[in-house]
C-alpha positions in Angstrom: -6.4 15.7 15.0 -8.1 12.5 15.8 -11.0 12.8 13.3 -8.0 13.0 10.8 -6.5 10.1 11.8 -9.6 8.3 11.4 -10.2 9.7 8.1 -7.0 8.4 6.6 -7.0 4.9 8.5 -10.7 4.6 6.3 -8.8 5.8 3.4 -6.3 3.3 3.6 -8.3 -0.2 4.5 -10.4 1.3 1.4 -7.7 1.3 -0.9 -6.3 -1.7 0.7 -9.2 -3.8 0.4 -10.3 -1.9 -3.4 -6.6 -3.3 -4.8 -7.5 -6.8 -3.4 -10.9 -6.3 -4.8 -9.6 -5.5 -8.6 -7.1 -7.9 -8.3 -9.1 -11.5 -8.0 -11.7 -9.8 -10.3 -9.2 -9.3 -12.3 -9.2 -5.6 -13.6 -6.2 -4.9 -12.1 -2.8 -6.8 -12.6 -0.4 -8.4 -9.9 2.4 -6.6 -11.3 0.8 -3.1 -12.3 2.2 -0.4 -10.5 -1.4 1.3 -10.0 -2.0 -2.2 -7.5 1.1 -1.5 -6.0 1.4 2.1 -5.6 -2.9 1.5 -4.0 -1.0 -1.1 -1.7 1.3 1.2 -0.4 -1.0 3.8 0.1 -3.7 1.7 1.6 -0.5 0.6 4.2 0.3 4.0 5.2 -3.0 5.0 5.7 -3.6 2.1 7.9 -0.6 2.0 9.6 -1.1 5.8 10.9 -4.2 5.0 12.2 -2.4 2.1 13.9 0.1 3.8 14.9 -1.5 6.8 16.4 -4.1 4.4 18.4 -1.1 2.3 19.8 -1.8 -1.2 18.0 2.0 -2.4 17.6 0.8 -5.7 15.7 -1.0 -4.2 12.8 1.5 -1.0 12.5 4.3 -3.5 12.3 2.3 -5.0 9.6 1.5 -2.5 7.7 5.7 -1.4 7.9 6.2 -3.9 6.3 3.5 -3.7 3.6 5.0 -0.7 2.7 8.8 -1.7 2.2 6.7 -4.9 0.0 5.3 -2.1 -2.1 8.2 -0.3 -1.8 10.5 -3.2 -3.2 7.5 -3.9 -5.8 7.9 -0.4 -7.5 11.6 -0.5 -7.2 11.6 -3.5 -9.4 8.8 -2.3 -11.5 10.9 0.8 -12.1 14.5 -0.7 -12.7 12.9 -3.0 -15.5 11.2 -0.3 -16.8 14.7 1.8 -17.4 16.7 1.6 -20.7 19.8 -1.0 -20.2 23.2 1.4 -21.7 25.5 -1.1 -23.6 
């Protein structure tokens, strides 16, 4: 199980860093669904690894990071929904 948790953590770290690189090099828009999904998946991976290893501050930061990504995705979805008159 610890190998699985390590793999999940590394996947999360690579995903978060990848989204930051893509944003910084302007290959990804900071308001895009892709950017927020990458951040959500990354936070889940790093957060799960942190929780498993008892790193409470890192776990807390990643739970907040997940919340921000979920909020951004929900706002994005709300903006795309057609409004009925």
